[in-house]
Each structure stands twice: as C-alpha cells, then as structure tokens.
C-alpha positions in Angstrom: 0.2 0.0 0.0 1.4 3.3 -1.0 -0.8 5.8 0.7 -1.1 4.9 4.4 1.6 4.3 7.1 1.7 0.6 8.8 -0.2 1.9 12.0 -3.1 2.8 10.0 -3.3 -0.1 7.8 -3.0 -2.6 11.0 -6.1 -0.9 12.0 -8.0 -1.5 8.4 -6.9 -5.0 8.4 -8.3 -5.6 12.1 -11.7 -4.4 10.6 -11.4 -5.9 7.3 -10.9 -9.4 8.6 -14.4 -9.5 10.3 -16.3 -9.3 7.1 -18.4 -12.1 6.0 -17.3 -12.2 2.6 -13.9 -10.7 1.9 -10.7 -11.7 0.1 -8.3 -12.3 2.6 -5.3 -9.5 2.2 -2.8 -8.0 4.4 -1.9 -4.5 3.6 1.8 -3.8 3.9 2.9 -0.3 3.9 5.8 1.3 1.7 5.6 4.4 3.3 7.6 4.2 6.7 6.9 5.2 10.0 3.5 6.9 11.4 1.4 6.9 14.5 -1.2 4.6 15.7 -4.7 5.8 15.0 -6.3 8.0 17.7 -9.7 6.8 19.0 -11.2 10.0 21.0 -14.1 9.3 22.9 -16.5 12.4 23.6 -19.4 13.2 26.0 -21.4 14.5 23.0 -21.4 16.1 19.6 -20.3 19.4 20.7 -17.3 18.0 22.5 -16.6 16.1 19.3 -16.5 19.2 17.1 -14.5 21.0 19.5 -11.9 18.0 19.6 -12.1 18.3 15.9 -11.2 21.7 15.4 -8.5 21.6 18.3 -6.8 18.7 16.3 -7.3 20.4 12.9 -5.7 23.9 14.3 -2.9 21.8 16.0 -2.0 20.2 12.8 -1.9 23.4 11.0 0.5 24.9 13.7 2.8 22.0 12.8 3.0 22.7 9.0 0.0 20.5 7.9 -2.1 22.9 5.7 -5.7 22.8 6.1 -6.2 21.3 2.6 -4.2 18.4 3.4 -6.7 17.6 6.3 -10.2 16.2 5.8 -13.1 15.3 7.9 -15.1 12.3 7.0 -18.8 11.3 8.0 -21.4 8.8 6.9 -24.1 10.9 6.0 -24.4 14.6 5.0 -25.8 15.8 8.4 -23.1 14.3 10.3 -21.2 17.3 10.2 -24.0 20.0 11.2 -22.8 21.0 14.4 -18.8 21.1 13.3 -19.8 23.2 10.6 -21.3 25.6 13.1 -18.1 25.5 15.1 -15.8 25.9 12.3 -17.8 29.1 11.1 -17.5 30.4 14.8 -13.5 30.1 14.6 -13.2 31.3 11.3 -11.7 28.1 10.0 -12.4 28.0 6.3 -14.0 24.7 5.0 -15.7 23.4 1.8 -18.1 20.4 1.8 -18.7 17.6 -0.5 -21.6 15.3 -0.5 -24.8 17.5 0.7 -25.7 21.0 1.5 -23.8 23.1 4.0 -25.7 23.0 7.5 -26.2 27.0 7.2 -27.2 27.1 3.7 -30.5 25.2 4.6 -33.9 27.1 4.4 -35.0 26.3 7.7 -31.7 26.7 9.3 -31.6 30.4 8.1 -35.2 30.8 9.4 -34.5 30.0 12.7 -31.3 32.2 12.7 -33.8 35.2 11.4 -35.9 34.5 14.2 -32.6 34.8 16.7 -31.8 38.2 14.6 -35.2 39.4 15.4 -35.1 38.4 19.1 -32.0 41.1 19.5 -33.1 43.7 17.0 -36.7 44.1 15.9 -35.6 46.3 13.2 -34.3 43.8 11.1 -36.2 43.9 8.1 -34.6 40.9 6.3 -35.5 38.9 9.0 -39.0 40.1 9.1 -39.6 39.7 5.4 -38.1 36.2 5.3 -40.2 34.7 8.4 -43.6 36.3 7.3 -43.5 34.3 4.1 -43.5 31.2 6.0 -47.0 31.8 7.0 -49.9 30.6 4.7 -51.0 32.9 2.4 -48.3 35.3 2.9 -46.5 36.4 -0.5 -43.7 39.1 -1.0 -46.6 41.6 -1.5 -48.3 41.0 1.8 -44.8 40.5 3.8 -43.7 44.2 2.3 -47.0 45.8 3.6 -46.9 44.2 7.0 -42.9 45.3 7.0 -43.9 48.7 6.0 -46.7 49.0 8.6 -44.1 48.2 11.5 -42.3 51.3 10.7 -38.7 49.7 11.3 -37.2 53.1 11.4 -38.8 53.9 14.5 -37.9 52.0 17.9 -39.5 48.8 19.3 -41.2 47.8 15.9 -43.4 45.3 17.9 -45.4 47.8 19.6 -47.2 48.2 16.3 -47.6 45.0 15.5 -50.9 44.2 13.9 -52.1 41.3 12.2 -55.0 43.1 10.2 -53.2 42.8 7.1 -52.4 39.3 7.1 -54.8 36.6 5.9 -57.1 35.0 8.3 -55.0 31.5 8.2 -51.9 33.4 9.2 -53.0 35.4 12.0 -53.0 32.9 14.8 -49.4 31.5 13.9 -48.2 34.9 13.4 -49.5 35.8 16.9 -47.8 32.9 18.4 -44.2 34.1 16.6 -44.9 37.6 17.7 -45.7 36.5 21.4 -42.4 34.3 21.6 -40.3 37.3 20.5 -41.6 39.5 23.4 -41.2 36.9 25.6 -37.7 35.7 24.6 -36.0 39.3 25.6 -32.1 40.0 26.5 -33.1 39.2 30.1 -33.6 35.5 29.8 -30.6 33.3 29.8 -29.5 32.5 26.3 -30.8 28.4 26.8 -34.2 29.6 27.4 -34.4 32.1 24.4 -32.9 29.5 22.1 -35.5 26.8 23.1 -38.6 29.3 23.3 -37.8 30.6 19.9 -37.0 27.2 18.2 -40.4 25.9 19.8 -42.2 29.1 18.1 -41.1 28.4 14.6 -41.2 24.8 14.7 -44.9 24.4 13.6 -44.3 27.0 10.7 -41.3 25.1 9.4 -43.3 21.6 9.7 -46.3 23.5 7.6 -44.0 24.9 5.1 -41.3 22.6 4.1 -41.4 18.7 3.3 -39.5 16.2 5.3 -40.6 18.3 8.5 -38.9 15.3 11.2 -35.4 16.0 9.4 -35.7 19.5 9.5 -37.1 19.6 13.2 -33.7 17.8 14.1 -31.9 20.5 12.6 -33.7 23.2 14.5 -33.0 21.2 17.6 -29.0 21.0 16.9 -28.9 24.8 16.1 -30.9 25.4 19.2 -28.6 23.4 21.3 -25.5 25.1 19.9 -26.9 28.2 20.6 -27.8 27.6 24.4 -24.4 25.9 24.9 -22.7 29.2 23.4 -23.9 31.4 26.5 -25.1 34.5 24.4 -27.5 34.4 21.6 -26.8 37.8 20.2 -22.8 36.8 19.9 -23.5 33.4 18.8 -25.4 34.8 15.7 -23.2 37.8 14.9 -20.4 34.9 14.9 -22.5 32.9 12.1 -23.3 36.0 10.1 -19.9 37.3 9.8 -18.6 34.4 7.4 -21.9 33.9 5.6 -21.6 30.3 4.0 -20.9 29.7 0.1 -22.0 27.1 -2.2 -20.7 23.5 -2.0 -21.2 20.3 -3.7 -21.2 20.8 -7.5 -20.2 24.6 -7.1 -17.0 23.6 -4.9 -13.8 24.4 -6.9 -10.3 23.6 -5.8 -8.6 26.3 -3.8 -6.4 28.8 -5.5 -2.5 28.8 -4.8 -2.9 31.4 -2.2 -6.1 30.0 -0.6 -6.5 27.2 2.0 -9.5 25.5 3.5 -10.4 22.1 5.4 -12.6 19.5 3.4 -15.6 18.2 4.9 -17.0 15.1 3.0 -19.1 12.1 3.1 -17.2 8.8 2.9 -18.8 7.9 -0.4 -17.5 11.4 -1.8 -13.9 10.6 -0.5 -13.3 7.4 -2.4 -10.3 7.3 -4.3 -9.1 10.6 -2.3 -6.4 10.9 0.4 -5.1 13.4 2.7 -2.3 13.7 5.2 -4.8 13.9 8.0 -8.1 12.5 8.2 -10.8 12.7 11.2 -13.6 10.5 10.9 -16.6 11.6 12.7 -19.6 9.5 14.6 -17.9 6.0 14.9 -21.2 4.7 16.8 -23.9 2.3 16.3 -26.6 3.7 14.0 -24.0 6.2 12.4 -21.2 3.7 11.2 -22.5 1.3 10.4 -25.9 3.3 9.7 -28.9 1.4 11.0 -30.6 2.4 7.6 -28.4 0.1 5.7 -28.8 -2.9 7.9 -32.2 -4.1 6.1 -30.5 -6.5 3.8 -28.0 -9.3 4.7 -25.4 -7.6 2.7 -25.9 -4.4 4.4 -23.4 -4.6 7.3 -20.7 -5.7 4.8 -21.0 -3.0 2.6 -21.0 -0.7 5.7 -17.8 -2.4 6.8 -16.4 -1.8 3.4 -17.3 1.6 3.4 -15.5 2.2 7.0 -12.4 0.5 5.2 -12.6 3.1 2.5 -12.8 5.9 5.3 -9.8 4.5 7.3 -7.5 4.2 4.2 -8.0 7.7 2.9 -5.1 8.9 5.5 -1.7 9.1 4.8 0.1 9.9 8.0 -2.7 10.6 10.7 -5.9 9.2 11.7 -8.4 10.1 14.6 -11.6 8.5 15.1 -14.7 10.2 17.0 -17.0 8.4 19.3 -19.8 10.9 20.9 -21.6 9.1 24.0 -24.7 11.0 23.8 -26.9 12.7 21.2 -29.1 15.5 22.1 -32.6 15.8 20.6 -36.1 16.2 22.0 -37.8 13.2 21.5 -40.4 14.1 24.4 -39.8 17.7 24.6 -38.2 18.9 27.6 -38.2 15.7 29.6 -35.9 13.6 27.7 -33.2 15.7 25.6 -30.5 13.1 24.9 -30.0 9.2 24.1 -26.9 7.6 24.7 -24.4 6.1 22.0 -22.6 2.8 21.7 -19.1 2.7 20.0 -19.4 1.2 16.5 -19.1 -2.9 16.4 -16.5 -2.1 13.8 -14.1 -1.3 16.9 -14.0 -4.9 18.4 -11.1 -5.7 20.9 -8.5 -6.3 17.9 -9.1 -2.9 16.3 -9.3 -0.9 19.7 -5.7 -2.7 20.3 -4.4 -1.0 17.2 -5.8 2.6 18.5 -4.5 4.9 21.2 -7.1 6.1 23.4 -7.8 10.1 24.2 -10.3 12.1 26.0 -10.8 15.7 24.8 -9.1 18.2 27.1 -12.5 19.6 28.1 -13.4 16.5 29.8 -10.2 16.0 31.7 -10.4 16.8 35.3 -12.2 16.0 38.4 -15.8 14.7 38.1 -18.4 17.4 39.0 -19.6 17.2 42.6 -23.5 16.4 42.5 -25.2 18.1 45.1 -22.4 19.8 46.5 -24.3 23.4 46.6 -26.6 21.7 48.6 -23.9 20.2 51.4 -25.1 16.6 50.3 -21.8 14.5 49.7 -20.8 13.7 46.0 -21.4 10.3 44.3 -19.7 8.9 41.1 -22.2 7.1 39.0 -20.9 4.6 36.9 -22.8 2.6 34.1 -21.8 -0.3 32.1 -23.0 0.9 28.7 -22.9 -2.6 26.9 -25.2 -3.8 29.7 -28.1 -1.3 28.1 -28.0 -3.6 25.2 -28.2 -6.7 26.3 
C-alpha cells in the first residue's frame, strides 16, 4: 500500500478481517513510520466538534495545511454541529456530499428569528419569516413590514395582524408572542429553546421532510444554548456567510487554504495527510438504515475500510457518548450511543485512546451546592443493549 503508514493499515486489516465475505489480504505499507490511529471518546457532539477543531488547528501549527486535512462522515448531516463550530472559529472549509448546514432554508429561518429577538428592526429577517405563514407572499410581507415602521424604536409595539390572511393570524401571533417573551433578560438557553419551539410549527407546515428539519432546528438551538449568549452566537455565524458547495465547489487557489468536509462516499479514491472520522458509533457507522439486507453490514464495513484508508499519516476517530434531541420535548433531551461494532477488541488494540481536554479533570460534585456528599455514578453501557 503506497498511501498509508503501517499503524493505519493495521487498523484497516483488523476491521476487514471480520467481514463475512472478503478476499483475505494483509496490507503492507511502503511509507515508513507513522503514529497509531487515535480514538477520541467524547461526551457528546459538541465535544466532538471542539476536539476536531483543536486537532485541525494543532496540525496546522505543525505545518499541515488545511487542504491536506479532511473530516469524513457517513451521511451529509453528520457535520452539522461541526460546521457551526468551524464557522464560529473562522476556519474555512468546503463540503462535498450534501448541502452546508447553514445553507438550509429552515436553518436560516431560525437564525432570522434569533436576529429579531435582539433587533426588532431587522427588515430582512421580518421579510423572510412572514413568508413562512400560509397565504403570505412577498407583497403581503412588504405591507406588513412597512406598517411596522422599522425606522422607529420597538417595532413590536406597532404589530398588527390586520394585513394578514385569516389563516396566518394565529401562527403569526404565536411568533410575535415568543419574540416578546424571549427578551435579552432571559438566559440564552431559554431564549434559544423558546424561539425554536415557536418556529417549529411553521417549518413543519412550510417544508417537506418535517421530521428531519425539526432535528436540524434542535441541533441549532442546542448549539446556541451552549454558547451562552444568543446575540454573539448569531453575529459570529453571520460574519462568515456560507458559500455554495457540492457541484459549485472548486479547488482552492494557490494562496488559499481550506479544510475539506466530505461524506465517505464522496471521498472514495482521494487521500489526505490527516483524516478525522466522525460519529464512529452504532446507528451512524454502520448506518442503521443500511442494515435491512444481509449484505448491508458487509457493505458498511467496506465503506468504513475506505474511510480508514484515506489517511496518509494521521487518523483520528471520534465516538460521541450522547446525542441531544427532543424526542419527548423537555423531559428527555438526549440518548446514549454505543461505539461502533467495527471497533472490536482487535481493532481497539491498534488505536491510541484519548479523551478531549474539556473532559479531563475531577468529576463534578453532584449536590455540592446543597452540602450533600458527592457520588460518582458509573454505568456499564454495554449492559443497556443486553
């Protein structure tokens, strides 16, 4: 093998040896040296995004250009939170195999609502959100915006739904009520969730694939809540507007540099010095949608093997422990994840184990504020799937 170093190939061989139908082979490296692949266990997707950014920037400081690094994932949505973090940190990137997260129309809708919560005079945001209402087109939206008289302070005080069609009045009233409630005095997490909940019915009624789009809104609200300040979060994303990707992507110019984000399918035949593989967990890799046929698991294993062997010198695998979502509104906001079955005992023996810096340190003292003794709770995750 002329691409990868031997430690990377050792992991690839260990994974491939478990395939049900395969050609028996052992990959031998021509390239000398190399570090063992790194498996990074993360608390959740936010920690995963932070860990990737830290390692990308660290490699760049050591002389590895961004264009010589790649972040790979099984499905296009796998990079959503990472794209937000890269944008916030001003790390340029191009994405292949799906639309950028921030380019999605419903994501732009929620960002527009977040902007209005801090600046009720944002004409562009008003114009965008009003057209989500049934029966409201550009002409009606223009009349409503003109009636708000955005040149004056506090446009919400002049809100009137008389110019709206009857079917649009109740949803519009809910949106305006949320804007009035989500003032700057509230904590960022409460504001982000309150506005998301108000927008969700409009998104479900305006776009197809409502369930998937609602999940995108959940992830954006979680990211905003974790940032700590809603206004700063929106400003940081707006300062670097996203560009077209996929078919419109072009190679960087000589004086430009950007990180590559790609699905594994789109990365076939390509290679980079450093590769970061996201979501090495059950349900993501292998994808639970690909396991409905007897050959599905083997095909997923082949795809995983492709991902591993895109790396020339350095390979990082990331396994988030928890995924945050809203399956039952506020009473259950996450689910636990299990590391991919492809990383069995033989594969793990080929890896160096790591924990992100943010997770290093003493365990939190539960109940310390009330003077209660702290307890360390341990759970054997594998037992949950027994």
